[in-house]
C-alpha positions as CSV (number, residue, x, y, z in Angstrom):
1,M,8.6,11.7,30.9
2,I,8.7,10.5,27.3
3,S,6.3,8.1,26.4
4,Y,7.1,5.6,24.3
5,M,5.7,5.2,20.4
6,K,6.4,2.5,17.9
7,A,8.0,3.8,14.8
8,S,6.8,1.7,12.0
9,L,9.1,-0.7,10.1
10,R,8.4,-2.0,7.0
11,E,8.3,-6.1,6.7
12,E,10.4,-6.5,9.9
13,P,9.6,-7.9,13.0
14,M,8.4,-5.5,15.8
15,I,11.1,-4.9,18.6
16,S,10.2,-4.6,22.1
17,P,10.9,-0.8,23.5
18,T,14.3,-0.1,25.4
19,R,13.3,1.4,28.8
20,T,15.9,4.2,28.7
21,R,17.3,6.2,31.8
22,N,15.4,8.9,31.7
23,G,11.9,6.9,31.7
24,G,10.9,7.0,28.3
25,G,11.6,4.7,25.7
26,F,12.5,4.3,22.2
27,E,13.3,1.4,19.8
28,P,16.5,0.3,19.1
29,L,17.4,0.4,15.4
30,E,18.2,-1.9,13.0
31,R,18.0,-0.6,9.4
32,P,20.5,0.9,7.1
33,D,18.9,4.4,7.3
34,R,19.3,5.2,10.8
35,V,18.7,8.9,10.8
36,A,15.6,8.6,8.8
37,Q,14.3,6.2,11.7
38,V,15.8,8.4,14.7
39,L,14.1,11.4,12.8
40,E,10.6,9.7,12.3
41,Q,10.5,8.8,16.5
42,L,11.8,11.6,17.3
43,R,9.4,13.5,15.1
44,D,6.8,11.5,16.4
45,Q,7.4,12.1,20.0
46,I,7.1,15.7,19.4
47,M,3.7,15.5,17.8
48,V,2.2,13.8,20.5
49,G,3.9,16.1,23.0
50,A,5.9,13.4,24.7
51,F,8.8,16.0,26.4
52,G,6.6,17.9,28.6
53,L,5.8,21.9,28.9
54,D,9.1,23.0,28.8
55,G,9.6,20.9,25.5
56,V,13.6,20.6,26.2
57,L,14.6,17.0,24.7
58,P,17.1,14.4,26.1
59,P,20.8,15.6,25.3
60,E,22.7,14.5,22.4
61,G,24.6,11.8,24.3
62,T,21.8,10.5,26.1
63,L,19.9,10.0,22.9
64,A,22.4,8.5,20.9
65,V,22.7,5.5,23.7
66,D,18.6,5.7,24.4
67,L,18.5,4.6,20.5
68,G,21.5,2.7,20.2
69,V,23.1,5.0,17.3
70,S,26.3,7.4,17.2
71,R,26.1,10.7,18.2
72,T,26.3,11.5,14.4
73,V,23.3,10.1,14.1
74,V,21.4,12.3,16.2
75,R,22.9,15.5,14.8
76,E,21.7,14.4,11.6
77,A,18.2,14.3,12.5
78,M,18.5,16.7,15.0
79,R,19.7,19.2,12.1
80,M,17.1,17.8,10.0
81,L,14.2,18.2,12.6
82,R,15.6,22.5,12.8
83,S,14.7,22.1,9.4
84,Q,11.1,21.5,9.8
85,G,10.5,23.9,12.2
86,L,10.3,21.2,14.9
87,V,13.1,21.9,17.0
88,E,15.6,24.8,18.3
89,V,19.4,24.0,18.9
90,S,21.1,26.6,20.6
91,Q,24.9,26.4,21.3
92,G,26.0,24.9,24.9
93,K,22.2,23.7,25.4
94,P,19.8,20.9,24.8
95,P,17.2,20.8,22.2
96,R,13.8,22.5,22.6
97,V,10.8,21.5,20.9
98,K,9.7,24.6,19.0
99,P,6.3,26.2,19.3
100,A,4.4,25.8,16.2
101,D,4.8,28.3,13.7
102,P,3.0,28.2,10.2
103,Q,5.8,29.9,8.5
104,T,8.0,26.8,8.0
105,A,5.0,25.2,6.0
106,I,4.6,28.4,4.1
107,D,7.8,28.9,2.4
108,S,7.7,25.4,1.8
109,L,4.8,25.4,-0.2
110,R,6.1,28.5,-2.2
111,L,9.1,26.6,-3.2
112,L,6.6,24.2,-4.5
113,L,4.7,26.7,-6.5
114,R,7.7,28.3,-7.5
115,R,9.0,25.3,-8.8
116,G,6.0,24.3,-11.0
117,H,4.3,25.0,-14.1
118,G,1.4,26.9,-12.7
119,T,0.8,30.4,-14.3
120,L,-1.6,33.5,-13.1
121,L,-4.6,32.3,-14.5
122,H,-4.5,28.9,-12.8
123,M,-4.2,30.6,-10.0
124,V,-7.9,32.0,-10.5
125,E,-9.1,29.0,-10.9
126,A,-8.0,27.7,-8.0
127,R,-8.9,30.7,-6.2
128,R,-12.8,30.3,-7.4
129,P,-13.7,27.2,-5.2
130,L,-11.8,28.9,-2.2
131,E,-12.6,32.4,-1.4
132,S,-16.4,31.5,-3.1
133,E,-16.6,29.2,0.1
134,I,-14.6,32.5,2.0
135,A,-16.9,34.5,1.4
136,A,-20.2,32.9,1.8
137,L,-18.8,31.6,5.6
138,A,-17.9,34.9,6.0
139,A,-21.5,36.3,5.9
140,E,-22.4,33.8,8.9
141,R,-19.3,34.5,11.1
142,A,-17.7,38.1,10.5
143,T,-17.9,40.3,13.5
144,P,-18.8,44.1,13.4
145,E,-15.1,44.6,14.3
146,H,-14.6,42.6,11.0
147,L,-17.2,44.4,9.3
148,K,-15.7,47.3,10.3
149,Q,-11.7,46.4,9.2
150,L,-13.1,45.6,5.3
151,E,-14.9,48.8,5.0
152,E,-11.3,50.5,5.8
153,S,-9.6,48.3,3.7
154,I,-12.0,49.2,0.9
155,E,-10.9,52.6,2.0
156,Q,-7.4,52.3,1.6
157,L,-7.6,50.8,-1.5
158,T,-9.2,54.1,-2.9
159,S,-7.2,56.4,-1.5
160,A,-3.9,54.5,-1.8
161,R,-1.6,56.4,-4.1
162,T,0.6,54.2,-5.5
163,L,0.6,51.1,-7.1
164,E,2.0,49.0,-4.3
165,A,0.1,50.5,-1.4
166,R,-3.4,49.7,-3.5
167,I,-1.7,46.0,-4.1
168,E,-1.2,45.5,-0.5
169,A,-5.4,47.0,0.0
170,D,-6.7,44.7,-1.9
171,V,-4.9,41.3,-0.8
172,Q,-5.6,42.6,2.5
173,F,-9.2,42.5,2.1
174,H,-9.0,38.8,1.2
175,R,-6.9,38.2,4.0
176,L,-9.3,40.1,6.6
177,L,-12.4,38.1,4.9
178,A,-10.5,34.7,5.3
179,E,-9.9,35.8,8.9
180,S,-13.3,36.7,9.8
181,T,-14.4,32.8,8.7
182,G,-12.3,31.7,11.9
183,N,-11.1,29.3,10.2
184,P,-6.9,29.2,10.4
185,V,-6.5,26.9,7.2
186,F,-7.8,29.4,4.9
187,C,-5.2,32.1,6.6
188,L,-2.7,29.8,6.0
189,V,-3.7,28.9,2.4
190,L,-4.2,32.5,1.5
191,E,-0.6,33.4,2.9
192,T,0.9,30.5,1.1
193,V,-0.3,31.7,-2.4
194,S,0.7,35.8,-1.4
195,G,3.3,35.9,-4.0
196,P,1.4,35.2,-7.0
197,L,-1.8,36.9,-5.6
198,H,0.2,40.5,-5.4
199,Q,1.7,39.6,-9.2
200,S,-2.0,38.9,-10.2
201,R,-3.3,41.9,-8.8
202,R,0.0,44.1,-10.1
203,R,-1.6,42.9,-13.3
204,T,-5.3,43.1,-13.0
205,I,-5.0,46.9,-11.4
206,A,-2.6,47.9,-14.1
207,Q,-4.8,46.7,-16.7
208,S,-8.7,47.9,-15.2
209,G,-7.6,50.3,-12.5
210,V,-8.7,50.5,-9.0
211,E,-12.2,51.3,-9.2
212,V,-12.9,47.8,-10.5
213,A,-11.4,45.8,-8.0
214,A,-13.2,48.5,-5.6
215,H,-16.4,47.3,-6.8
216,G,-15.9,43.9,-6.8
217,H,-14.8,43.9,-3.0
218,R,-18.2,46.6,-2.0
219,A,-19.9,43.9,-3.7
220,V,-19.0,40.9,-1.3
221,L,-19.0,43.2,1.9
222,T,-22.7,44.3,1.0
223,A,-23.9,40.4,1.1
224,V,-21.5,40.0,3.8
225,H,-23.4,42.7,5.7
226,R,-26.5,41.5,4.7
227,R,-25.8,37.7,6.1
228,D,-26.4,36.3,2.8
229,G,-23.9,33.8,1.9
230,R,-25.3,33.2,-1.6
231,A,-25.3,36.4,-2.6
232,A,-21.6,36.7,-1.1
233,R,-20.3,33.7,-2.8
234,A,-22.2,35.0,-6.0
235,A,-20.2,38.1,-5.7
236,M,-16.8,36.9,-4.8
237,L,-17.1,34.6,-8.0
238,E,-18.2,37.3,-10.3
239,H,-15.3,39.3,-8.8
240,L,-12.6,36.5,-9.8
241,T,-14.5,36.2,-13.2
242,R,-13.6,40.0,-13.8
243,A,-9.8,39.4,-12.8
244,E,-9.6,36.4,-14.9
245,R,-10.7,38.8,-18.0
246,D,-8.4,41.2,-17.0
247,L,-5.4,38.6,-16.8
248,R,-6.1,37.5,-20.5
249,A,-6.1,41.1,-22.0
250,A,-2.9,41.4,-20.2
251,G,-2.0,38.6,-22.3
252,E,-1.5,36.2,-19.6
253,P,-1.5,32.4,-20.9
254,L,-3.3,29.8,-20.0
255,S,-0.4,27.1,-19.7
256,T,3.3,27.5,-19.7
257,A,4.0,26.3,-23.1
258,A,2.7,29.2,-24.5
259,N,5.5,31.2,-22.5
260,G,8.1,29.5,-24.8
261,A,11.5,29.4,-22.9
262,K,10.0,32.3,-20.1
263,S,10.1,31.2,-16.8
264,N,6.0,30.9,-15.4
265,A,4.1,33.2,-13.9
266,I,4.2,32.3,-10.5
267,T,7.9,31.9,-10.5
268,A,8.2,35.3,-11.9
269,S,6.3,36.8,-9.0
270,Q,9.0,35.4,-6.6
271,P,11.4,38.3,-5.2
272,R,14.7,37.5,-6.9
273,K,17.1,37.4,-4.7
274,T,21.2,36.8,-5.0
275,R,22.2,32.8,-5.0
276,K,25.0,31.6,-3.5
277,K,26.1,28.5,-4.9
278,P,25.1,25.4,-3.1
279,R,27.8,23.6,-1.1
280,M,27.8,19.9,-0.3
281,T,27.8,18.0,2.6
282,R,29.6,15.4,3.3
283,M,27.2,13.0,5.6
284,G,29.1,11.6,8.8
285,T,29.8,8.0,9.1
286,D,28.3,6.1,11.9
287,K,31.4,6.8,13.7
288,E,32.4,9.4,16.5
């Protein structure tokens, strides 16, 4: 059974909910931007779990009748929900709520980073408060298994034969440290900026060698082993300060203005793909 959730209408009177044949309720829509309204109401229903354990939404025609709009409007709203990673749409089947997946949010934030004007030095500045807190919490919460995996990542870093393998081992240490806090948000944030982090490691390892990175990791892990949050925080800050020095020595600019016509370093850190010319899609009218 679908629970009723009111949509927020700006400068318009509240409308009584209309009961639907499936036992739920939606508001009749009156604003011109009906697609946005349908999107808002369906998204709110999804967020509160209104579509039951199986997550199956009513058929397109039923939603159109319940909401007082055309199928075209419902179709456009469903397409937007799909692009946001909220529903799955298969040919011949009703739409279904998609299980929570952070990848959609990660991809969106990565695009924002790529379109911005950040440099790798900006990234180091942002990492200081984030990863120093991660290190301090890891000292409190890391399990024996976490400690073992962190040790192994340092061994992999020092024994790696190729630059790519060294970069991956370096990133893995920071990823494991975040996991050991038990806070999934830390992992999500680090995954979002994984592209720039790989590029930063590429510059710093090439500048100062793998042993410098391994030394910083060992200092952090020693403090985590001792359950000394203050020392772990200090060790991570020193590790990142050294990374900043290496980036500066490698010629990394503080601002994108210093790059002249070059693209920013964060954008450049992303893998290039062949892009097809985008096609314009005509929006359907409110008629079948």
